[in-house]
C-alpha positions as CSV (number, residue, x, y, z in Angstrom):
1,M,27.5,60.5,-33.6
2,K,29.8,62.7,-31.6
3,F,32.2,61.5,-28.9
4,E,30.3,63.4,-26.2
5,E,27.0,61.9,-27.2
6,L,28.6,58.4,-27.1
7,M,30.0,59.0,-23.7
8,S,26.7,60.3,-22.4
9,M,24.9,57.2,-23.7
10,W,27.5,54.9,-22.0
11,R,27.2,56.9,-18.8
12,K,23.4,56.4,-18.8
13,I,23.8,52.6,-19.3
14,L,26.3,52.4,-16.5
15,E,24.0,54.3,-14.1
16,I,21.0,52.0,-14.7
17,S,23.0,48.7,-14.7
18,E,23.1,46.6,-11.5
19,K,25.6,44.2,-10.1
20,P,24.3,40.6,-10.5
21,E,23.3,38.6,-7.4
22,P,25.7,35.8,-6.5
23,D,23.4,33.0,-7.7
24,E,22.8,34.8,-11.0
25,Y,26.5,35.3,-11.4
26,K,27.2,31.6,-10.8
27,L,24.5,30.7,-13.4
28,L,26.1,33.0,-16.0
29,L,29.5,31.4,-15.3
30,K,28.1,27.9,-15.7
31,I,26.4,28.8,-19.0
32,T,29.6,30.6,-20.3
33,F,31.9,27.8,-19.4
34,G,29.5,25.2,-20.7
35,G,29.3,26.9,-24.0
36,M,33.1,27.2,-24.2
37,L,33.4,23.5,-23.4
38,L,30.8,22.6,-26.1
39,V,32.4,24.7,-28.8
40,G,35.9,23.3,-27.9
41,T,34.6,19.7,-28.0
42,I,33.0,20.2,-31.4
43,G,36.1,21.8,-32.7
44,Y,38.3,19.0,-31.5
45,L,36.0,16.4,-33.0
46,V,36.0,18.1,-36.3
47,Y,39.8,18.3,-36.1
48,L,40.0,14.5,-35.4
49,A,37.5,13.7,-38.2
50,L,39.6,15.7,-40.7
51,R,42.9,14.1,-39.6
52,I,41.3,10.6,-39.9
53,A,39.8,11.5,-43.3
54,Q,43.2,12.7,-44.6
55,G,44.8,9.5,-43.4
56,T,47.4,11.2,-41.2
57,G,46.3,9.3,-38.1
58,M,47.2,10.4,-34.6
59,T,51.0,10.2,-34.8
């Protein structure tokens, strides 16, 4: 695929895209931040479980 074709495709995508409504934007933000919080919490819990399993404790 040539660079000109790629730019043409991106231009078409940008032409048909629309700015989200405020309520839709807020919902997307809530979903995004909720997902980040969930992944972070799971990661921290795994970290704690591994520290406890290794016997290093919280010091």
